[in-house]
VMD Tcl script that draws the C-alpha trace (Angstrom):
set ca {
  {44.09 -5.02 13.87}
  {46.99 -7.03 12.38}
  {48.50 -6.56 16.01}
  {45.37 -7.97 17.26}
  {45.08 -10.99 14.87}
  {48.75 -11.75 15.27}
  {47.76 -12.18 18.94}
  {44.95 -14.98 18.02}
  {45.81 -18.43 17.33}
  {45.34 -20.16 13.87}
  {42.05 -21.61 15.46}
  {40.92 -18.26 16.76}
  {41.26 -16.73 13.37}
  {39.56 -19.49 11.70}
  {36.54 -19.45 13.95}
  {36.52 -15.41 13.40}
  {36.60 -15.88 9.84}
  {33.86 -18.43 9.83}
  {31.72 -16.15 11.96}
  {32.44 -13.43 9.56}
  {31.30 -15.19 6.51}
  {28.31 -16.61 7.79}
  {27.19 -13.09 9.09}
  {27.80 -11.69 5.57}
  {26.01 -14.13 4.01}
  {22.82 -14.00 5.83}
  {23.12 -10.43 5.88}
  {23.15 -10.63 1.65}
  {20.11 -12.84 1.88}
  {18.33 -10.19 4.57}
  {19.41 -7.39 2.32}
  {19.55 -8.53 -1.48}
  {19.22 -4.63 -2.60}
  {21.96 -3.83 -0.47}
  {20.13 -0.97 1.21}
  {22.06 -1.41 4.47}
  {26.10 0.21 4.52}
  {29.13 -0.72 5.96}
  {28.13 0.82 9.22}
  {25.27 -1.58 9.49}
  {27.23 -4.73 8.56}
  {29.76 -3.65 11.58}
  {27.23 -3.06 14.22}
  {25.52 -6.61 13.08}
  {28.93 -8.48 13.21}
  {29.66 -6.79 16.49}
  {26.35 -7.83 17.96}
  {26.99 -11.21 16.34}
  {30.26 -11.72 17.93}
  {29.92 -11.47 21.13}
  {26.85 -13.57 21.82}
  {28.18 -16.53 19.77}
  {31.67 -16.47 21.58}
  {29.36 -16.36 24.84}
  {27.28 -19.21 23.64}
  {31.01 -21.04 22.39}
  {32.50 -20.38 25.75}
  {29.42 -21.22 27.83}
  {30.31 -24.84 26.03}
  {34.03 -24.66 26.01}
  {34.40 -24.67 22.40}
  {36.58 -22.95 19.64}
  {35.31 -24.71 16.94}
  {31.94 -23.36 15.19}
  {29.19 -25.81 14.95}
  {25.82 -26.36 13.51}
  {24.12 -24.89 16.18}
  {26.53 -22.10 15.91}
  {25.24 -21.24 12.54}
  {21.99 -21.54 13.36}
  {22.12 -18.96 16.22}
  {24.06 -16.83 13.63}
  {21.15 -16.75 10.92}
  {18.39 -15.93 13.88}
  {21.10 -13.23 15.26}
  {21.41 -11.87 12.04}
  {17.80 -12.10 10.63}
  {16.76 -9.88 13.68}
  {19.77 -7.13 13.80}
  {19.35 -6.90 9.86}
  {15.09 -6.25 10.03}
  {15.73 -3.72 13.09}
  {18.72 -1.98 10.71}
  {16.35 -1.96 7.69}
  {13.48 -0.27 9.42}
  {15.74 2.54 10.43}
  {16.55 2.97 6.39}
  {14.64 5.49 4.97}
  {11.84 4.23 2.98}
  {10.78 5.82 -0.58}
  {8.24 8.14 -0.76}
  {4.82 6.89 -1.59}
  {2.06 8.77 -3.54}
  {-0.67 8.03 -1.21}
  {-1.38 7.84 2.45}
  {-3.41 6.46 4.78}
  {-7.21 7.11 4.35}
  {-6.81 8.07 0.54}
  {-9.22 6.85 -1.82}
  {-7.75 4.73 -4.99}
  {-8.38 2.31 -7.45}
  {-6.35 -0.53 -7.32}
  {-5.99 -3.52 -10.38}
  {-7.54 -6.59 -8.92}
  {-7.91 -8.67 -12.49}
  {-11.37 -10.68 -13.18}
  {-14.08 -9.15 -15.54}
  {-14.31 -6.14 -13.31}
  {-10.00 -5.53 -13.13}
  {-10.28 -1.96 -11.22}
  {-11.92 -1.88 -8.14}
  {-12.30 1.63 -5.62}
  {-11.00 1.50 -2.02}
  {-9.35 3.24 0.85}
  {-5.78 3.35 2.06}
  {-5.47 0.81 5.22}
  {-1.43 0.74 5.40}
  {1.61 2.11 3.97}
  {5.12 0.12 3.92}
  {3.49 -3.09 5.43}
  {6.00 -6.09 5.31}
  {5.20 -8.91 3.53}
  {4.09 -11.84 6.03}
  {5.52 -14.40 3.31}
  {9.18 -12.82 3.83}
  {10.88 -14.12 6.44}
  {13.80 -11.22 6.50}
  {10.91 -8.58 6.78}
  {12.60 -6.65 4.06}
  {9.82 -7.05 1.28}
  {7.02 -4.63 2.05}
  {3.66 -3.92 0.13}
  {3.62 0.04 -0.56}
  {-0.49 0.00 0.26}
  {-2.66 -2.37 1.83}
  {-6.07 -1.26 0.29}
  {-9.42 -2.40 1.49}
  {-11.92 -2.37 -1.46}
  {-15.47 -1.13 -1.26}
  {-18.23 -3.51 -0.74}
  {-19.67 -5.50 -1.89}
  {-16.21 -7.26 -2.38}
  {-14.99 -5.61 1.08}
  {-11.81 -7.46 1.01}
  {-8.20 -6.35 1.78}
  {-5.88 -6.15 -1.22}
  {-1.93 -6.06 -1.07}
  {-0.82 -3.52 -3.67}
  {2.60 -4.90 -5.06}
  {4.07 -1.76 -6.25}
  {3.61 2.34 -6.09}
  {2.73 2.15 -9.73}
  {0.15 3.91 -12.07}
  {-0.69 0.59 -13.49}
  {-1.84 -1.02 -10.51}
  {-3.07 1.93 -8.20}
  {-4.01 5.06 -9.19}
  {-6.15 8.13 -7.30}
  {-9.85 7.60 -7.51}
  {-11.54 10.30 -9.52}
  {-14.82 11.50 -8.89}
  {-17.68 13.53 -10.49}
  {-20.11 15.82 -8.20}
  {-23.47 15.43 -9.29}
  {-26.16 17.91 -8.40}
  {-29.95 17.36 -9.14}
  {-32.81 19.49 -9.05}
  {-36.49 18.24 -9.15}
  {-39.08 20.97 -10.20}
  {-42.76 20.26 -10.66}
  {-44.84 23.36 -12.02}
  {-48.76 22.51 -12.06}
  {-50.63 23.06 -15.09}
  {-52.99 25.92 -14.84}
  {-55.08 24.88 -17.45}
  {-55.89 21.75 -15.55}
  {-55.63 22.77 -11.93}
  {-57.73 25.75 -10.80}
  {-56.00 26.24 -7.44}
  {-52.05 25.75 -8.42}
  {-50.01 25.50 -5.57}
  {-46.46 26.61 -4.93}
  {-43.64 24.46 -7.21}
  {-42.03 21.54 -5.71}
  {-38.46 21.56 -5.52}
  {-36.02 18.38 -4.81}
  {-32.19 18.91 -4.60}
  {-30.27 15.87 -4.22}
  {-26.65 15.46 -4.23}
  {-24.44 12.50 -5.43}
  {-20.89 11.17 -6.18}
  {-20.04 9.23 -9.30}
  {-16.84 7.23 -9.02}
  {-15.03 6.95 -12.22}
  {-12.44 4.27 -12.79}
  {-9.73 4.71 -15.27}
  {-8.73 1.97 -17.77}
  {-5.27 0.85 -18.37}
  {-4.95 3.73 -20.93}
  {-5.72 6.12 -18.47}
  {-9.39 6.66 -20.30}
  {-12.76 6.82 -18.20}
  {-14.84 3.87 -18.37}
  {-18.52 3.39 -19.25}
  {-20.76 5.84 -17.14}
  {-17.67 8.05 -16.67}
  {-18.18 9.37 -20.19}
  {-19.82 12.33 -18.60}
  {-18.44 15.81 -18.51}
  {-19.42 19.03 -17.19}
  {-22.42 20.63 -18.53}
  {-26.17 20.49 -17.89}
  {-28.67 17.74 -19.14}
  {-32.58 18.61 -19.23}
  {-34.81 15.85 -19.36}
  {-39.02 15.49 -18.78}
  {-41.03 13.36 -16.97}
  {-44.19 12.62 -15.63}
  {-44.98 13.22 -11.80}
  {-47.76 11.88 -9.55}
  {-49.47 15.57 -9.57}
  {-49.67 14.74 -13.09}
  {-47.93 17.83 -13.93}
  {-44.85 18.00 -16.29}
  {-41.57 17.95 -14.27}
  {-38.17 19.13 -15.37}
  {-35.09 17.54 -14.13}
  {-31.97 19.47 -14.22}
  {-28.83 17.61 -13.91}
  {-25.06 19.60 -13.65}
  {-21.92 17.08 -13.54}
  {-18.97 18.88 -12.21}
  {-15.68 16.65 -12.50}
  {-13.96 16.93 -9.36}
  {-10.37 15.17 -10.11}
}
mol new
graphics top color blue
foreach p $ca { graphics top sphere $p radius 0.5 }
foreach p [lrange $ca 0 end-1] q [lrange $ca 1 end] { graphics top cylinder $p $q radius 0.2 }
display resetview
């Protein structure tokens, strides 16, 4: 390397150092967390040197100008984005299509939805390095897409549901109905969503726990019906 440098003129060395410094500065802007290693830096520098010298040679120049620096910036950003994409991304807790609840603020700060994308680049970041761990589509009536800033329990957590089985049985009263008919039985299956608060406790209607609840209601056949509800926590 020293022999090769010695063969260069003073202007060549100045130009080479200028390109290297510009490449290093732009890489630091694109990669502030220093995820790229020395190998990535050398690959980017080699690619940029070749194109910048070709551009300068076409104009028969040996000194850097503003146009060269703009070209270096453009080339480094493109190269850095490609190299950063190849760096292993952190493992996330959720995958696409997983059901989650997100902190969205407002009167009802937690909202349920489905993960639409993972490790999505931030469109406002020109370097392409900043990523949102999740993009979540909130359930109707909200229905909007929410970019989750970090994979942390204080902003996104798994949705917790309860399975609810309801059975309605109507028994005719033999004292008022001389011709009793067979009992009417109706079964329904519902899902209730529990949105946990920041403290991890269930909120409002989610205070139900596993068990059986029986209530009596009046039905059209003027018989007394019994509603039997069993709630089973699913997660």
